[in-house]
N, C-alpha and C positions, 0 to 999 in steps of 0.2 A: 974257562970252559973246555971240557974234554973234546978233542977232535973226533969227528964222526967218520967212521969207515963204511964205505958203500955196502959191502956184504953183511957187515954187522948190523947196520941200520935196517936193512931189508930182511935180516935173519935168513939169509939164503941157505945156510947150512941146514936149518930145519926144513925149509920149503923144498929144497932140491933132493933131500933124503926122504921125502914123504911119499914116494911112489913105490909101494911094495906090491909086486905083481903076484896075485894068487896062483896064477899058472906056474910061475917059477917055483913057488913053494911046493907045488905038487909035481914037480919034475916034468912039466909039459912046456913046450915052446909055443908061445902065442905072441907074436911080434906086435900085434895091435893093442894089446892090453895097456901098454904104456900110454898110447894116445887116449884111450878110453878114460884112464885115471886122470890125466892132465886136463882133459876137457872138463870133466866133472869137478875137479878141484877148482879150476878157474871160474866155473859157473858159481860155485859157492862163495868165492871171493867177491864176485860182482854182486851176488845177492846181498852180501854184507854191506857193500857200498850203497845199494838201493835202500836197505834198511836205514843206513846212516842219513841219506837224503830225505827219506820219508819222515824220519824222526825230527829233522829240522823243520820240515813243513808243519808237522803236527804241533810242535812247540809254538809256532807262530799262530796257528789257528786255535790253540788253547787260550789265547788272550781274549779278554772280554770285548775288546774293540780293535778292529783293524781298519786303518784308513786305506781306501782303494788306491790312492796315489802315493802311498808311503813306501819306504824302503822295504818294509816287511813283505808287502805284496810282490814287489819286484824280486826279492830274494826267493819267495815261494815259487814264482814262475820259473826263475832260473834253476832252482833245484829240481823241479819236475821236468824241465826240458832236459836236464842231465839224465834223469831216470829214463826218459824217452830214448836218448842216444845210447844208453847202456843196453836197453832192451833191443834196439835195432841191431846192435852188435851181437847180442846173444842169439838172436834169430839167425843172423848170417853165419855164426860160428857152427851151427848145425851142419853146414856144408862141409866143414872139415871132418866132422864125425862121419858124414856120409861117404867119405873116401874109404871107410872100412866096409868090406863086403860081408854078406851074411855068414859065409864060411869062416871069415876072419873072426867074427864075433863068436861063433859057435866053438872056436878053439878054447875059449876061456869062460863062456857064459855060465856053465854049470857050477863053476867054482865060486860064483858070486852069491848064490842063494843063501839066505833070503834077502840079501841087501838089494835095494832098489832106489831109483830116484824118487819113488813115492814116499821115501822116508826122509826127504829133504826138509829138515825142520825150519830152516830159514825161509824156504819158499812158502810153507804153510803160514809162518808168522807174517811174512810180507803180505800175503792175501788177506789175512785177518786184520792187520793194521790199516790196509787200504780200505777195507769195508766189506769183505766177503764173509757173511755170518755162517755159522755152522749149519743152520737150518736151510741154507741155500746151496749147500754142497752136495755134489753127486758122490755116491759111494761112501755114505756116512758109516756104514757097518764095518768097513776096514780102514777108515780114515786115520785112526789112531792105534789100530790093533797091532801094528808091526813095530811100534816104538817102545823104547825103554820108558820107565816111569818118569825119570827126570825130563825126558823130552816131551812126554805127554803134559807134564806140569808146565813146561815152557810154552807150549802151544796154547794151553788153556789160559795161561796168564795173559798172553797176547790177545786172545779172544775176549777177555774180560775188560780190556782197556777200551777207551772210547776210540772209535775208528776215525780215519781221516774223512770218510764220507759223512759220518755223523757231525763232525766238526764243521764241515763245509755246509751242511744243511743249516746248522745254527748260524753260521756267518751270513748265509743268503737271507735267512728270515729277518735278520736285523737291517737289511738294506733299506734306507729311509725313503728312496725316491718314489715308491708306490704307496707309502703310508699317508694317512690323513694329515694335511698341513705339512709343510707350507705350500705345496704345489697342487694338491687336490683337496677339494671340500669333502668328497666322498672317496674312500680308499679304493672303491671298485670303478671309479670313473674311467681310468685308462683302459682297463680290460673290457669294460662295456663297449667303449668305442673300438677297441682293437678287435673284439669279437665280430663286429659288423664288417670291418675291413677284411677280416679273415674269411668270413662267410662269402663275401663278394668275390674273393679270389679263387674260390673252389670251382672246379668243373662239376658237371652233373654227376659223374661217377665218384666224386670225392665228398659228396654231401654227407655221407655217413660219418665223416670226421668231426662234424659239429658236436655230436654226442661226446666224443673223446675229448674235445676241447673243454666242454663244460665239466666233465669229470676231473680233468687235470687242473683247471684254473678257476672254476666258478662254484661248483657244488660242494661246499664244505660239509654239509650234513651227511652226504653219502660218500665222502672221500674214502678211497680204498686204504684199509689199514696196512696192507701188504707193501705199500709204496714207502721207499726210504726217504724221499724228499717230501716236504710239506707243500701245501698249495702255495703258501707265501714264498717258499724257496723256488718252486716251479716258476712263479711269476717273476721273481728276481732274475733267475737264470735266463729266462726267455728275453726279458728286458735287456740284459747284458748282451745277448746274442744279436738282438735287433738294432741296438744303438751303440755297437762296439766301436764305431768310428769316432765317437766323442772321446777326447783324451782321457777323461776320468775312468772310462769303462774299458779302455784298451787292455790294461794289465789283468783285470778280472776275466775278460774274454780269453786272453792268452792262457790263463790258469785253467779255465774250463776246457779249452781246446786240448791242453796237455793231458788232462784226465781222459779224454776220449782217445788220444793217441796211445796212452798206456793200456787201456782196455783193448784197443785194436792190436797192439803188438803182443800182448799176452795171448790173445786168440791166435795170432799168426804163429807164435811159438808153439802153442798146443797143437795146432793143425799140422805144422811142419814136423813136430815130434811124432804125432800120430802116423803120418805117412812114412816116416823113417822106421818106426816100430813095425808097421805092416811089411815094409820091405825087408827088415832084418829077421823077424821071427814069425811073420804071417799071422795066424790066428792062435798062436800059443799063449799060454798064461804068462804074465809078467813074473820076473824072478821074485818079486815081493808079494805075489799072490793076487794081484789085481787082474782084471780081465784084459790087460794089455792095451791094444789099440782101441778096443771098444770103450774102455774107461776114458782114454784120452779124448775120444770123439765126444762122448757125453759131457765131459768137463768143458771142452771147448764150446759146446753148444749152450751151456748153462752158466758158466762162471764169469759172466759179465758183471763187473762191479759198478760201473758208472753208466749202465744202460739207460737209466731214466733221463740223463742228460742227452743222450743220443736220441731218445724218443721225442724230445722237445722240438727237434728239427722238422717234425711233421706239421708244426704249427707256425712256421715262418712264412712271411709274405715278402713280396718284392719291396725294395727300398722306396720306390716311388709311391707305394700305397701306405707307407707307415703314417700313423696318426702324428699330427704336429704336436710337439711338446710345448708346454708353457714357456714363455721367454725366460722366466727366472730359472727354470730347470735347465734349459739349454745353456744359459750363461754359466750355471754351476758346473755342468758336465764339461764345459769348455775351459774351465778355470778363469772365466771372465766374471768378475764381480762388480756390480754397479758401485760407483763412487758414493 
């Protein structure tokens, strides 16, 4: 086996020679352009790692059957927790970029046109594979307008693939605990009882939530076509949230919680980015032709991928009010099986 040398293994000659300052090419001194390049290059490397992790999770959920106490589920949780840690780091890394002042940025900004972070192909692919569809995007008219045809094709290919959110919806629909037999004679039994407990938990000012409960969990005939999760998936996700303390449901709960963390951190990144852009260029147009800070704010307000999971928390009740589960189901969720 050939010995491996550190710099060759990491291809440092390529990486460390990949910072070409446009200001220097134009005979202008702009000392902060090096920081700007390195920050954005490192972002793209971490986006590549996120795509790697999401790809592994998608492979798991492409399977027809996933045992909730299996190694697959634990691997999926672990991979998403890593994505969460990466996103936490990416949010904090903006603080390094913010050491650059507006005048420092203006020294080289005009040399960048029409390049823009809006042209990050990996970020667009990441959003698509997680579950943000084109019709939910803000700024559709220039979403692909600044890209080469090869990159347009790459993004459209990612959008044509089944997203992680769609795969999760299919997984949740298959959860057996709320289906007819062996634990319930009627598949609606649990939610009929839970609805009563939920209504009893509401204050007078919250009574309007009853209609929302029925629309999300009960009324199949009038269920909103715009929702990404089915009624059965909503039921399964809420059941996991409610009974997460049972060993069998702990990993699925950690998985759903990681999805919410990812959405929250992507929103934090966008808002932090928006505030930085306002500080750097005020109300100017972005170098790539977007509306700058206004675009980032609108995207932050609308690009929530896993919002329907977050919405389910409106329908939680206190543990002490939870309906009692059938003994056989409690035993199954606790890994205790009768002899």
